[in-house]
Every structure is written in structure tokens, then in C-alpha cells.
C-alpha positions as CSV (number, residue, x, y, z in Angstrom):
1,M,39.9,49.5,-22.3
2,G,37.7,46.5,-20.8
3,S,35.0,45.8,-23.0
4,I,31.9,44.4,-21.2
5,A,30.1,43.2,-24.3
6,M,30.1,39.6,-24.6
7,T,31.7,37.5,-27.3
8,I,29.2,35.7,-29.8
9,T,31.6,32.3,-28.5
10,G,30.7,33.8,-24.6
11,Y,26.9,33.8,-25.6
12,R,27.2,30.2,-27.3
13,R,28.8,28.8,-24.2
14,L,25.8,30.2,-22.1
15,T,23.2,29.0,-24.6
16,I,24.6,25.5,-24.1
17,V,25.0,25.9,-20.5
18,L,21.6,27.4,-20.3
19,G,20.0,24.4,-22.3
20,V,22.0,21.5,-20.5
21,L,20.4,23.2,-17.3
22,C,16.5,23.5,-19.0
23,A,17.2,19.5,-20.4
24,A,18.0,18.5,-16.6
25,L,15.1,20.3,-15.1
26,L,12.3,18.7,-17.7
27,V,14.2,15.1,-17.0
28,A,13.7,16.2,-13.2
29,A,10.3,17.1,-13.8
30,A,9.5,14.2,-15.6
31,C,10.9,12.1,-12.7
32,L,9.1,13.3,-10.4
33,A,5.6,13.3,-12.4
34,W,5.9,9.3,-12.9
35,S,6.7,8.8,-8.9
36,F,3.7,11.1,-8.2
37,G,1.4,9.0,-10.2
38,W,3.0,6.0,-9.1
39,L,2.3,7.1,-5.2
40,T,-1.0,7.9,-6.4
41,V,-1.7,4.4,-7.6
42,R,0.1,2.8,-4.5
43,V,-2.0,5.2,-2.3
44,A,-5.6,4.1,-3.9
45,F,-4.7,0.3,-3.7
46,A,-3.9,1.2,0.1
47,S,-7.4,2.6,0.5
48,E,-9.2,0.1,-1.2
49,Q,-7.2,-2.5,0.8
50,T,-7.9,-1.2,4.1
51,E,-11.3,-0.9,3.2
52,V,-12.1,-4.3,2.5
53,F,-10.3,-5.6,5.7
54,E,-12.7,-3.3,7.7
55,D,-16.1,-4.1,5.8
56,L,-14.7,-8.2,6.1
57,R,-14.3,-7.4,10.0
58,E,-17.8,-5.9,10.4
59,R,-19.1,-8.4,8.3
60,A,-17.3,-11.5,10.5
61,I,-18.2,-9.8,13.7
62,Q,-22.1,-9.9,13.0
63,S,-22.0,-13.8,11.5
64,D,-21.8,-17.3,12.6
65,V,-18.7,-19.1,12.9
66,A,-18.5,-20.7,9.6
67,R,-18.8,-17.5,7.8
68,A,-16.7,-15.5,10.1
69,A,-14.2,-18.0,9.5
70,S,-14.6,-17.8,5.8
71,Y,-14.1,-13.7,6.1
72,L,-11.3,-14.5,8.4
73,E,-9.6,-16.5,5.1
74,Y,-10.3,-14.3,2.9
75,V,-8.4,-10.9,4.5
76,V,-5.5,-13.5,5.3
77,R,-5.1,-14.6,1.8
78,Y,-6.4,-10.9,0.1
79,Y,-3.1,-9.5,-1.8
80,P,-0.7,-10.5,0.8
81,S,2.4,-8.0,1.5
82,G,4.2,-7.1,-1.7
83,T,1.7,-8.2,-3.9
84,K,0.0,-4.4,-4.3
85,Q,2.4,-2.5,-2.3
86,V,6.1,-2.5,-2.5
87,T,7.1,-4.8,0.7
88,D,8.0,-3.1,4.4
89,S,6.9,0.3,2.4
90,H,5.2,3.1,4.8
91,L,1.9,2.3,2.6
92,D,2.5,-2.0,3.0
93,R,3.2,-1.3,6.8
94,I,-0.1,0.4,7.2
95,V,-1.9,-1.9,5.4
96,E,-0.5,-4.5,7.2
97,R,-1.5,-3.1,10.5
98,Q,-5.0,-2.6,9.5
99,R,-5.2,-6.4,8.6
100,A,-4.0,-7.4,12.1
101,A,-6.1,-5.6,13.5
102,A,-9.0,-7.0,11.7
103,V,-7.6,-10.8,12.0
104,R,-7.4,-9.9,15.8
105,D,-10.6,-8.5,16.2
106,M,-12.2,-11.8,14.3
107,L,-10.5,-14.1,16.5
108,A,-12.0,-12.6,19.4
109,H,-15.1,-12.8,17.8
110,L,-14.7,-16.6,16.8
111,R,-13.6,-17.3,20.6
112,A,-16.6,-15.7,21.7
113,K,-19.0,-17.0,19.3
114,S,-17.6,-20.9,19.3
115,G,-16.6,-21.0,23.1
116,E,-13.2,-22.3,21.8
117,D,-9.5,-20.8,22.0
118,L,-7.6,-22.4,18.9
119,G,-4.6,-19.2,19.6
120,A,-3.6,-16.2,17.7
121,S,-3.1,-18.3,14.6
122,P,-5.6,-17.7,11.9
123,E,-5.0,-21.0,10.2
124,A,-6.3,-23.3,13.3
125,W,-9.7,-21.4,12.8
126,I,-9.7,-21.4,9.2
127,Q,-9.3,-25.2,9.1
128,K,-11.4,-26.0,11.7
129,Y,-14.4,-23.9,10.7
130,G,-13.9,-22.6,7.0
131,K,-15.6,-24.0,4.2
132,R,-14.3,-26.9,2.8
């Protein structure tokens, strides 16, 4: 006649297995919470960076050549890739796309306002018209 009841040794083993499983779940939950926290911070950084680019783009388009060139310099040098975002991450690519769009618009404004074409490199414009 087989006994269905577990022995004390069986209960101990079950308790150990369930304890290890609970510990593993707690570690996994802590890791997920940590990752989510850092993701929230990086998303906030990306939002702030893209807002700065948009604000400076709008200011540059309404400015004279010298002021537009100084805004351009700020956008180019403001937290380069890899400083606030992990280099080549999804958020970094979003931020850098926004930076590139702002630079393109600023350069188009500088070309129209100055009547010159110093090329697609912001450095040439910054050297010629930026503050010294």
C-alpha cells in the first residue's frame, strides 16, 4: 500500500526549491526595476535634448547670421553622442536625428540670410560667423 503523504524530507526539499525560486524571482524583479529606472532617466534626457535642439532651431531661424551661427555651435556641441545616451542606442539615434535636422534647418537659414554657401559642415559656418 503506497502512501500519498509526503515525508518530512520531501517537505524540506520542496521548501528549499520554493525558497530558491522566490529568491530568483526577487532578484529578477530588482533587476527589472533597476533597468526601468535607468530607462526612465535616459528617456527624460532624450526628451530634454530634443527640446533644446528644437528651441535653438526656432531661435536661429528668427535671428541674424551671427546669432544663428552661435545657436548652431551650441546645437553641434551640446552633449555629443555617447554623453547622455548610450552610443548607437535607439534613444541616441533619435537624439542624433533631431540634432541633424536642426543643423540642416539652421544651415539652410544661414545660406538664405548670408547669401553664401559654406557647405554642409557646421564648422565652416561657426568659424566664419560664430562669436570669437
